[in-house]
C-alpha positions in Angstrom: 75.6 163.7 163.6 77.2 164.0 167.1 80.3 162.3 165.7 80.4 164.7 162.8 80.2 167.8 165.1 83.0 166.5 167.2 85.1 165.7 164.2 84.8 169.2 162.7 85.0 171.2 165.9 88.8 171.4 165.9 88.8 172.4 162.3 86.3 175.2 163.0 88.5 176.4 165.8 91.5 176.4 163.5 89.6 178.4 160.9 88.5 180.9 163.6 92.1 181.3 164.8 93.3 181.9 161.2 90.6 184.5 160.7 91.5 186.3 163.9 95.2 186.3 163.0 94.4 187.8 159.6 92.2 190.4 161.2 95.0 191.3 163.7 97.5 191.6 160.9 95.1 193.9 159.0 94.5 196.1 161.9 98.2 196.3 162.7 99.1 197.7 159.3 99.5 201.5 159.4 97.4 203.6 157.0 98.4 207.2 157.2 97.6 210.1 154.8 99.4 213.3 153.9 98.9 216.1 151.5 100.7 219.2 150.3 103.7 220.3 148.2 104.1 218.8 144.8 107.8 219.6 144.8 108.7 216.4 146.8 105.8 214.3 145.5 108.1 212.0 143.5 110.3 211.3 146.5 107.4 210.6 149.0 105.8 208.3 146.4 109.0 206.3 146.1 109.5 206.2 149.8 105.8 205.1 150.4 106.1 202.3 147.9 109.3 201.0 149.4 108.1 201.4 152.9 105.0 199.3 152.2 107.1 196.6 150.6 109.3 196.5 153.6 106.7 196.8 156.4 103.3 196.3 154.9 102.3 199.8 156.1 100.5 202.1 153.8 101.2 205.8 153.3 99.1 207.9 150.9 100.4 211.3 149.9 98.5 213.7 147.6 100.3 216.5 145.9 97.9 219.5 146.2 100.3 222.3 146.7 101.9 223.7 149.9 99.0 226.0 150.7 96.6 223.1 150.6 99.0 221.0 152.8 99.2 223.7 155.4 95.4 224.1 155.3 94.7 220.4 155.6 97.1 219.7 158.5 95.7 222.6 160.4 92.2 221.3 159.8 93.4 217.8 161.0 92.1 216.2 157.9 95.5 214.5 157.2 98.1 213.0 159.4 100.9 215.1 158.0 101.3 218.1 155.7 104.0 218.9 153.1 105.2 222.4 152.4 108.1 224.1 150.7 107.3 227.3 152.5 108.3 226.7 156.1 106.1 228.1 158.9 107.6 230.5 161.5 108.2 229.2 165.0 105.4 231.5 166.3 102.9 229.8 163.9 104.2 226.3 164.7 103.8 227.0 168.5 100.3 228.5 168.0 99.2 225.4 166.1 101.0 222.8 168.1 102.9 221.6 165.1 106.3 220.1 164.6 108.2 220.9 161.4 111.2 219.2 159.9 113.0 219.0 156.5 113.1 215.8 154.5 115.2 216.4 151.3 116.7 219.2 149.3 115.9 219.9 145.7 116.1 222.5 143.0 113.5 224.8 141.5 114.6 224.6 137.8 113.9 227.2 135.1 112.7 225.4 131.9 112.0 226.7 128.4 110.4 225.6 125.1 112.5 227.3 122.4 113.1 225.7 119.0 116.7 224.8 118.3 118.0 225.5 121.8 119.3 222.7 124.0 119.5 222.3 127.7 122.0 224.6 129.3 122.6 226.7 126.2 120.4 229.6 127.2 122.0 231.7 129.9 120.3 234.2 132.2 121.3 236.1 135.3 118.9 236.7 138.2 118.1 240.3 137.3 117.1 239.4 133.7 115.0 236.4 134.9 113.2 238.8 137.3 112.6 241.2 134.4 111.2 238.3 132.3 108.8 237.1 135.1 108.0 240.7 135.9 106.6 241.2 132.4 109.3 243.8 131.5 111.1 241.6 128.9 108.5 240.0 126.6 110.5 238.9 123.5 113.1 236.2 123.3 115.4 238.3 121.1 115.3 241.2 123.6 118.6 243.0 124.0 118.9 241.9 127.7 118.8 238.2 126.8 120.9 238.6 123.7 123.7 240.3 125.6 124.2 237.2 127.8 123.9 234.8 124.8 126.3 236.0 122.1 126.3 233.6 119.1 123.0 231.9 120.2 120.2 232.3 117.6 117.3 233.6 119.7 113.9 233.3 118.0 111.7 236.4 117.4 109.0 234.8 119.6 106.9 236.4 122.4 107.6 235.1 125.8 104.9 233.2 127.6 105.3 232.6 131.3 104.1 229.3 132.8 103.3 229.6 136.5 101.4 227.8 139.2 97.7 228.4 139.4 97.4 226.8 142.9 98.9 228.0 146.2 102.5 226.7 145.8 105.6 226.4 147.9 107.6 226.2 144.7 106.2 229.6 143.7 107.2 230.9 147.2 110.8 229.7 146.7 111.0 231.0 143.1 109.5 234.4 143.9 111.7 234.7 147.0 114.8 234.3 144.8 113.5 236.8 142.1 112.7 239.3 144.8 116.3 239.2 146.0 117.4 240.0 142.4 115.0 242.8 141.8 113.2 245.2 144.3 110.9 246.1 141.4 109.8 242.5 141.0 109.1 242.4 144.8 107.0 245.5 144.6 105.0 244.6 141.4 104.7 240.8 141.5 105.4 240.0 145.1 106.5 237.0 147.1 104.3 234.2 148.3 102.5 230.9 147.4 100.3 232.9 145.1 101.3 236.2 143.4 100.2 238.7 140.8 101.8 237.4 137.6 101.9 239.5 134.4 99.2 239.1 131.7 101.5 237.1 129.4 101.3 234.1 131.7 99.4 230.7 131.8 98.6 228.8 134.9 99.1 225.1 135.6 98.1 223.0 138.6 101.1 221.6 140.4 104.6 221.2 139.1 103.2 218.7 136.5 100.8 221.3 135.2 103.5 223.9 134.7 105.7 221.3 133.0 102.8 220.4 130.7 102.3 224.1 129.7 106.0 224.5 128.9 106.1 221.4 126.8 102.9 222.4 124.9 103.5 226.1 124.1 106.4 227.3 122.0 108.2 230.3 123.5 107.3 229.4 127.1 109.5 229.7 130.2 108.4 228.2 133.5 109.7 226.9 136.9 109.3 223.3 138.1 111.0 221.0 140.6 114.0 219.0 139.4 112.1 215.7 139.4 109.5 216.9 136.9 112.2 218.5 134.8 114.2 215.2 134.6 111.0 213.1 134.1 109.9 215.3 131.2 113.3 215.7 129.6 112.9 219.4 129.7 115.3 222.1 128.4 117.0 223.8 131.4 118.2 227.4 131.6 121.7 228.0 132.9 121.5 230.6 135.7 124.3 232.9 136.8 125.0 232.2 140.4 126.4 234.5 143.1 130.0 233.4 142.2 129.4 234.7 138.6 129.2 231.3 136.9 126.3 230.0 134.7 125.3 226.5 135.8 122.4 224.1 135.4 121.2 222.2 138.5 122.6 218.7 139.2 123.4 216.5 142.2 126.8 218.1 142.7 125.6 221.7 142.6 122.8 220.9 145.1 125.1 219.0 147.4 127.6 221.9 147.3 124.8 224.4 148.2 123.7 222.2 151.1 127.3 221.9 152.4 127.5 225.7 152.9 124.1 226.0 154.6 123.2 226.4 158.3 120.1 224.4 159.4 118.8 226.6 162.3 117.8 224.6 165.4 114.3 226.1 165.5 112.3 224.6 162.6 115.5 223.5 160.9 115.1 226.2 158.2 118.3 226.8 156.1 118.7 229.7 153.7 119.7 227.9 150.5 118.9 230.7 148.0 121.8 232.3 146.1 124.6 230.7 148.1 128.2 231.9 147.4 129.7 228.5 146.7 131.2 228.5 143.2 129.1 225.6 142.1 125.9 226.5 144.0 122.6 226.4 142.2 120.8 229.7 143.0 117.3 228.3 143.5 117.8 225.5 146.0 115.3 224.6 148.7 114.6 222.2 151.4 111.0 220.8 151.7 109.3 220.2 155.0 106.8 218.1 156.9 104.3 219.4 159.4 102.8 217.1 162.0 101.1 217.5 165.4 103.1 217.0 168.5 100.0 215.9 170.5 96.5 214.8 169.8 93.9 212.1 170.2 95.3 209.4 167.9 98.7 208.6 169.3 98.9 205.6 167.0 98.7 207.7 163.9 101.4 210.1 165.2 103.7 207.2 165.9 103.1 205.9 162.3 104.1 209.2 160.9 107.3 209.1 163.0 108.1 205.6 161.9 107.6 206.3 158.2 109.9 209.3 158.1 112.5 207.7 160.4 112.6 204.7 158.0 112.6 207.0 154.9 115.5 209.2 156.2 117.5 206.1 156.9 116.6 203.9 153.9 115.5 206.4 151.3 118.6 208.3 150.5 119.5 206.5 147.3 115.8 206.7 146.1 115.9 210.5 146.5 119.2 210.8 144.6 117.8 208.7 141.7 115.3 211.5 140.9 117.6 214.4 141.4 117.1 215.3 145.0 119.8 215.5 147.7 119.4 213.7 151.0 119.9 215.6 154.2 123.4 215.6 155.7 123.8 213.1 158.5 124.1 215.8 161.2 120.8 217.3 160.0 119.2 213.8 160.1 120.1 213.7 163.8 118.5 217.1 164.3 115.4 215.8 162.6 115.3 212.8 164.9 115.3 215.3 167.8 112.3 217.1 166.3 110.5 213.7 165.7 111.0 212.9 169.4 108.6 215.8 170.2 105.8 213.9 168.5 104.2 211.8 171.2 
C-alpha cells in the first residue's frame, strides 16, 4: 500500500497542477456586460463574437433601448451602457461617466407599399414630418403625389410604426423631423419617447419596428440600417440639404462623416442634415458610457480592452452590416477618452 501511495503521489500532484492551471485560465477570462441602444446591437454582437474567438474573453450586450442603457449604467448594474442620445458634459461630470462614439450609422425610413420598390418613393423632410405628425394620413395625398409623378400610389391609410421603448433611434429621428417642421416639434416633440399620433403602432427595439412594417400594409417606420438590410426592407429616398433624393448606403454615410466635426468634449458630432451633396440626412453616431473610476478596476480595464480591440480590428465587420467606422483621427480621440477610465 505504501508503494502504491508513493507511485501515485506524482500523478496526483500533476492532476492538481492541471486543475489549478485550468482554474487560473477561467478566472483570467473577462466577462463583462453591457446594455442599451438597439441601433448598434448588430455591430457589438459581431465584435463580441470575434473578440471572444481572439482572446477568450466574453462580452454580453443586451439591446434594451438607449433609455434603458443610460438607466442601467447609472445604476451600475452593467459595466457599460449604449446610447444613441449622447449625454451632456454636465450630466457626464455629475455621474462620473466617460462617453465615446463607436460607429456611425443611418436611421432609415422604410415602408410596406404594394408594387413600390426600394428607392422609388421620394419624400422631403417637411412631408415626412407631416406624415409622422399625423397631418398626412393617406398614401395618395397630394403632398406625396407631388414628389412622385408617375408613381402609382395606393389609396391606403398610412400607419406609423414607432418605438414603444425609450429609444435613441427615436431621439435621432425626431431631432431630424423637428428641424424640418416647428409644428412637429410642438405637437410630437423630440426625445427618446414622444407623443405619436393615433395612427401609429409601437414595436420594441428596432427589430420590433421592422416587424410591424413587414407585417402591416401601408406602414411607414424608422429603423437602423442593419435591421433594414437584414430584413430586405423597402427604403424611402429622402431629399437631403443639397436637394437630392438619396437612399442610405456606405458612401453616403462616409461622405456625411467626412464633413462632421467631432467636438472634443464628449466627441458629439452633428451629423443630421449635412450639406454634402451625397449626405444621408438622418445619420448618427452611437455612444458608449462607462465609469472613469469605481471599485472594480478589473472590469473597467476589460471594457477598455474590448473597445480598443474592436475599434482597431472591427472596422470591416461594421462595414459588412452597413455601418461606417470612425475616421482614424476620431479613433485617436476615443483612445484619449478611454485613458480616463482607470
